[in-house]
C-alpha positions as CSV (number, residue, x, y, z in Angstrom):
1,M,0.0,0.0,0.0
2,R,1.6,3.2,-1.1
3,D,1.6,6.5,0.8
4,L,-0.5,9.3,-0.5
5,P,1.1,12.7,-1.3
6,D,-0.8,14.3,1.6
7,R,-3.8,13.9,3.8
8,L,-5.6,16.9,2.3
9,L,-6.6,16.8,-1.3
10,V,-7.9,20.1,-2.8
11,V,-10.3,19.5,-5.7
12,T,-10.7,22.3,-8.2
13,D,-14.0,23.8,-9.5
14,R,-13.5,27.2,-11.2
15,Q,-17.3,27.7,-11.4
16,Q,-17.5,27.8,-7.6
17,A,-14.3,29.9,-7.2
18,R,-14.7,33.5,-6.2
19,R,-11.6,34.5,-8.1
20,P,-9.6,33.1,-11.0
21,L,-8.8,29.4,-10.3
22,E,-5.1,29.9,-10.4
23,E,-5.3,32.5,-7.7
24,V,-7.4,30.1,-5.5
25,V,-4.9,27.3,-6.0
26,A,-2.0,29.6,-5.3
27,A,-3.6,30.7,-2.1
28,A,-4.4,27.2,-1.1
29,L,-0.7,26.2,-1.6
30,D,0.4,29.3,0.4
31,G,-1.9,28.0,3.2
32,G,-0.1,24.6,3.2
33,A,-2.0,22.5,0.7
34,R,0.3,19.9,-1.0
35,W,-2.0,17.9,-3.2
36,V,-4.3,19.4,-5.9
37,W,-6.7,17.6,-8.2
38,L,-7.5,19.4,-11.4
39,R,-11.1,18.5,-12.2
40,D,-12.9,21.1,-14.5
41,R,-13.5,18.5,-17.2
42,D,-15.9,20.8,-19.0
43,L,-13.1,22.9,-20.4
44,E,-12.1,22.6,-24.1
45,V,-9.0,20.4,-24.6
46,C,-6.6,23.2,-25.3
47,E,-7.9,25.3,-22.4
48,R,-7.6,22.4,-20.0
49,R,-4.1,21.6,-21.2
50,A,-3.0,25.2,-20.7
51,L,-4.6,25.3,-17.2
52,A,-2.9,22.1,-16.3
53,K,0.5,23.5,-17.2
54,R,-0.1,26.6,-15.2
55,L,-1.3,24.7,-12.2
56,L,1.7,22.3,-12.5
57,R,4.1,25.3,-12.3
58,L,2.4,26.4,-9.1
59,T,2.4,23.0,-7.5
60,Q,6.0,22.3,-8.5
61,A,7.1,25.6,-7.0
62,A,5.4,24.6,-3.7
63,G,6.7,21.1,-3.7
64,A,3.1,19.8,-4.1
65,T,1.6,17.0,-6.2
66,L,-0.8,17.7,-9.1
67,T,-3.4,15.0,-10.1
68,I,-5.3,15.4,-13.4
69,G,-8.9,14.2,-13.4
70,G,-9.9,11.7,-16.1
71,D,-7.2,12.2,-18.6
72,V,-4.1,10.0,-18.3
73,A,-2.7,11.2,-21.6
74,L,-2.9,14.9,-20.5
75,A,-1.3,14.0,-17.1
76,A,1.6,12.4,-18.9
77,E,1.9,15.2,-21.5
78,V,2.2,17.9,-18.9
79,G,4.2,15.8,-16.4
80,A,1.6,15.6,-13.6
81,Q,2.4,13.1,-10.9
82,G,-1.1,11.6,-10.7
83,V,-4.3,10.9,-12.5
84,H,-7.8,10.3,-11.1
85,L,-10.3,8.2,-13.0
86,P,-14.1,8.2,-12.7
87,S,-16.0,5.3,-11.2
88,T,-17.4,4.6,-14.7
89,A,-14.0,3.3,-15.6
90,L,-14.9,0.2,-13.6
91,E,-18.5,-0.3,-14.8
92,D,-19.6,-3.6,-16.2
93,G,-21.4,-3.9,-19.4
94,E,-21.3,-2.5,-22.9
95,N,-20.2,1.0,-21.9
96,A,-17.3,-0.4,-20.0
97,S,-15.8,-1.9,-23.2
98,S,-15.3,1.5,-24.7
99,V,-13.9,2.8,-21.4
100,M,-11.5,0.0,-21.2
101,V,-10.3,0.4,-24.8
102,G,-9.7,4.1,-24.1
103,L,-8.1,3.8,-20.7
104,V,-6.2,0.5,-20.4
105,P,-3.6,1.2,-23.1
106,T,-3.0,4.7,-21.8
107,I,-2.7,3.6,-18.1
108,H,-0.2,0.9,-18.9
109,A,1.8,3.1,-21.3
110,F,2.2,5.9,-18.8
111,A,1.9,4.0,-15.5
112,P,3.6,0.6,-16.3
113,D,4.2,-0.3,-12.7
114,M,0.5,-0.7,-12.0
115,P,-0.2,-4.3,-11.0
116,S,-2.1,-6.5,-13.3
117,G,-5.9,-6.8,-12.8
118,P,-9.2,-6.7,-14.6
119,F,-8.0,-3.7,-16.7
120,E,-5.7,-6.2,-18.4
121,Q,-8.8,-7.7,-20.0
122,G,-9.3,-4.5,-21.9
123,L,-6.0,-5.0,-23.7
124,R,-7.4,-8.0,-25.4
125,M,-10.0,-5.7,-27.0
126,V,-7.3,-3.7,-28.7
127,S,-6.2,-4.9,-32.1
128,A,-2.9,-6.7,-32.1
129,S,-1.9,-4.4,-35.0
130,Q,-1.9,-1.4,-32.8
131,D,1.4,-0.5,-31.3
132,V,-0.1,1.3,-28.3
133,D,3.1,2.3,-26.6
134,A,4.6,3.7,-29.8
135,R,1.5,5.6,-30.6
136,H,1.2,7.3,-27.3
137,K,4.9,8.2,-27.1
138,A,4.7,9.8,-30.5
139,E,1.6,11.8,-29.6
140,H,2.8,13.1,-26.2
141,D,6.1,14.9,-25.7
142,G,5.9,15.2,-21.9
143,E,8.5,13.4,-20.0
144,G,6.5,12.9,-16.8
145,K,4.6,9.6,-16.2
146,P,1.8,9.7,-13.7
147,S,2.6,7.0,-11.1
148,L,-0.3,7.7,-8.7
149,V,-3.7,6.4,-10.1
150,G,-6.8,7.1,-8.1
151,I,-10.4,6.1,-8.8
152,S,-13.7,7.6,-7.6
153,A,-15.8,5.2,-5.6
154,H,-19.4,5.4,-4.3
155,G,-19.6,2.1,-2.5
156,E,-17.7,-1.0,-1.4
157,A,-18.1,-2.7,-4.8
158,D,-16.3,0.2,-6.5
159,I,-13.5,0.0,-4.0
160,R,-13.0,-3.8,-4.5
161,A,-13.0,-3.3,-8.3
162,A,-10.5,-0.4,-8.0
163,M,-8.2,-2.5,-5.8
164,A,-8.3,-5.4,-8.2
165,A,-7.6,-3.0,-11.1
166,G,-4.4,-1.8,-9.3
167,A,-5.5,1.7,-8.2
168,G,-3.3,3.4,-5.6
169,Y,-6.3,4.9,-3.7
170,V,-10.0,5.7,-4.0
171,T,-12.0,8.7,-3.1
172,L,-15.2,7.6,-1.4
173,S,-18.2,9.9,-1.7
174,P,-20.5,11.4,-0.6
175,I,-19.6,11.0,3.1
176,F,-21.9,13.9,4.0
177,E,-24.5,15.8,2.1
178,T,-22.8,18.3,-0.2
179,A,-23.9,21.3,-2.2
180,S,-20.9,21.0,-4.5
181,K,-21.9,17.8,-6.2
182,P,-25.5,16.8,-5.5
183,G,-27.0,13.7,-7.2
184,Y,-24.4,11.1,-6.2
185,G,-26.9,9.4,-3.8
186,P,-27.5,9.7,-0.1
187,A,-24.7,10.5,2.3
188,L,-22.7,7.4,3.2
189,G,-21.7,8.5,6.7
190,L,-18.6,7.9,8.8
191,A,-19.4,4.2,9.2
192,A,-18.9,3.7,5.5
193,I,-15.3,4.8,5.8
194,T,-14.6,2.3,8.5
195,R,-16.1,-0.5,6.4
196,A,-14.3,0.7,3.3
197,V,-10.8,0.8,4.7
198,R,-11.1,-2.9,5.7
199,I,-10.9,-3.7,2.0
200,G,-7.3,-2.7,2.0
201,L,-7.0,0.3,-0.3
202,P,-6.3,3.9,1.0
203,V,-9.6,5.8,1.2
204,V,-9.8,9.5,0.8
205,A,-13.1,10.8,2.2
206,L,-15.0,13.3,-0.1
207,G,-18.3,15.1,0.2
208,G,-19.5,17.8,2.6
209,I,-16.3,17.6,4.7
210,G,-15.6,20.9,6.4
211,P,-12.7,21.5,8.8
212,D,-15.0,20.5,11.6
213,R,-15.6,17.1,10.1
214,A,-12.1,16.3,8.8
215,A,-10.8,14.8,12.0
216,A,-13.8,12.5,12.4
217,C,-13.1,11.1,8.9
218,I,-9.5,10.4,9.8
219,E,-10.5,8.8,13.1
220,A,-13.0,6.6,11.1
221,G,-10.0,5.3,9.1
222,A,-9.7,7.6,6.1
223,A,-6.2,8.1,4.8
224,G,-7.1,11.6,3.9
225,V,-9.9,14.0,3.0
226,A,-10.8,15.8,-0.2
227,V,-12.3,19.2,-0.2
228,M,-13.8,21.4,-2.9
229,G,-16.4,24.0,-2.1
230,E,-15.1,25.1,1.3
231,V,-11.8,26.1,-0.5
232,M,-13.2,27.2,-3.9
233,R,-15.8,29.5,-2.4
234,A,-13.6,30.9,0.4
235,D,-12.7,34.6,0.6
236,D,-9.4,33.5,2.1
237,P,-8.5,30.0,0.8
238,A,-5.2,30.0,2.6
239,A,-6.9,30.5,6.0
240,V,-9.4,27.7,5.2
241,I,-6.5,25.3,4.3
242,R,-4.8,26.1,7.6
243,R,-8.0,25.2,9.5
244,Y,-8.1,21.9,7.7
245,L,-4.4,21.2,8.5
246,V,-4.9,22.1,12.2
247,A,-7.9,19.7,12.3
248,L,-5.9,16.9,10.7
249,Q,-3.0,17.5,13.0
250,L,-5.2,17.3,16.0
251,S,-6.7,14.0,14.7
252,S,-3.2,12.5,14.6
253,A,-2.5,13.6,18.2
254,R,-5.6,11.8,19.6
């Protein structure tokens, strides 16, 4: 079981941000954040690539880790350390076939150290005539290869599938009711964290977790907490980050 970059994961959402996203991320880093997940998947490809490069410069300067949501190729191209995949990457059925064909070659081209698992089955769907590694190396000039692969989970079945697939961690959501991302089902509660961690994969709690709830998530067994709205909507993101860090430090001292 590998260590996570930090116990606090800041998830971006420029639509909730009260100032330009780069300024919010910079302030969060100033406050002590050391792990940032670039979400904002509604951006055009060129815009998202440019934003990823700018955020990478910020995180590198702070000694922090940047994770790219849902795009392994972009993560590799810009040199991000991590990639986070949606739970749909593990769905069964016809839709999963197209997901597998798209994700499996890319994951194994840019994160070759991932252990074998069900994702390997997707490789059989790719024509033997395709030289996947050569194609991706030709298309992407970035030298960085994301070595940290996370997957979103909304229940224990998702976590088991992610573990079998070789993921390094999962986010589990929603732990509490959240205004940022409604529609993901009822709140799972702290007990869900305790059950989830028994599966054996690091669990990052996500959903409605303010500084006052962060410690409880860690005490329930979470390896970390992910936050979005509290930071994005904050007038002073650095101050909010410091509140989270104090809460997490106190949870370690108990």
